[in-house]
C-alpha positions in Angstrom: 3.4 7.4 21.4 4.2 6.9 25.0 1.6 3.9 25.7 3.3 0.8 27.1 1.2 -1.3 24.6 0.5 -1.3 20.9 -2.0 1.2 19.6 -3.9 -0.1 16.5 -5.9 1.9 14.1 -8.5 -0.3 12.4 -10.5 0.8 9.4 -13.3 -0.8 7.2 -13.9 0.3 3.8 -17.3 0.4 1.9 -16.7 -3.1 0.4 -16.3 -4.5 4.0 -12.5 -5.0 3.8 -10.9 -4.4 7.1 -7.3 -3.2 7.4 -5.2 -2.4 10.5 -2.1 -0.6 11.4 0.1 -0.4 14.6 0.4 3.6 15.0 2.6 4.2 18.0 5.9 3.4 16.2 4.7 5.3 13.1 3.9 8.3 15.3 7.4 8.2 16.8 9.1 8.2 13.4 6.5 10.9 11.8 6.9 13.2 14.8 10.7 13.0 15.1 10.2 11.2 18.7 7.6 13.9 19.7 9.4 17.0 18.5 7.2 17.9 15.6 3.2 17.8 15.7 1.5 15.3 13.5 -1.9 16.4 12.2 -2.4 13.5 9.9 -1.7 9.7 9.8 -0.7 8.4 6.4 -2.7 5.0 6.7 -0.6 2.1 5.2 -2.5 -0.7 6.9 -2.3 -4.3 6.1 -5.5 -6.6 5.7 -6.9 -7.8 8.8 -7.0 -11.5 8.4 -5.8 -14.6 10.1 -2.5 -14.4 8.4 -1.8 -10.9 9.3 -2.8 -11.6 12.9 -0.3 -14.4 13.1 2.7 -12.4 11.5 1.8 -9.7 14.1 1.8 -12.1 16.8 5.2 -13.6 15.9 6.8 -10.1 15.7 5.5 -9.4 19.1 6.5 -12.6 20.7 10.1 -12.4 19.2 10.4 -8.9 20.7 9.2 -10.1 24.1 11.7 -13.0 23.8 14.6 -10.7 22.9 13.8 -8.4 25.9 13.7 -11.4 28.3 17.0 -12.5 27.0 18.5 -9.0 27.5 17.3 -8.9 31.0 18.9 -12.2 31.8 22.2 -11.2 30.6 
């Protein structure tokens, strides 16, 4: 939860489909920001394909841009 960078959980099923999920934010919510222990992750990952990587990239870049704008203010 305290990592400076995203933590990704990647799973491949028996048919070869790969799914991924960023778990750092999920753990913060599930553990009430570290107050409750989490013993199990409910995996709600999305398909790991070109479009999901592009969507994730856009979210990350928008967040970085917003932080830069806040720092400049």
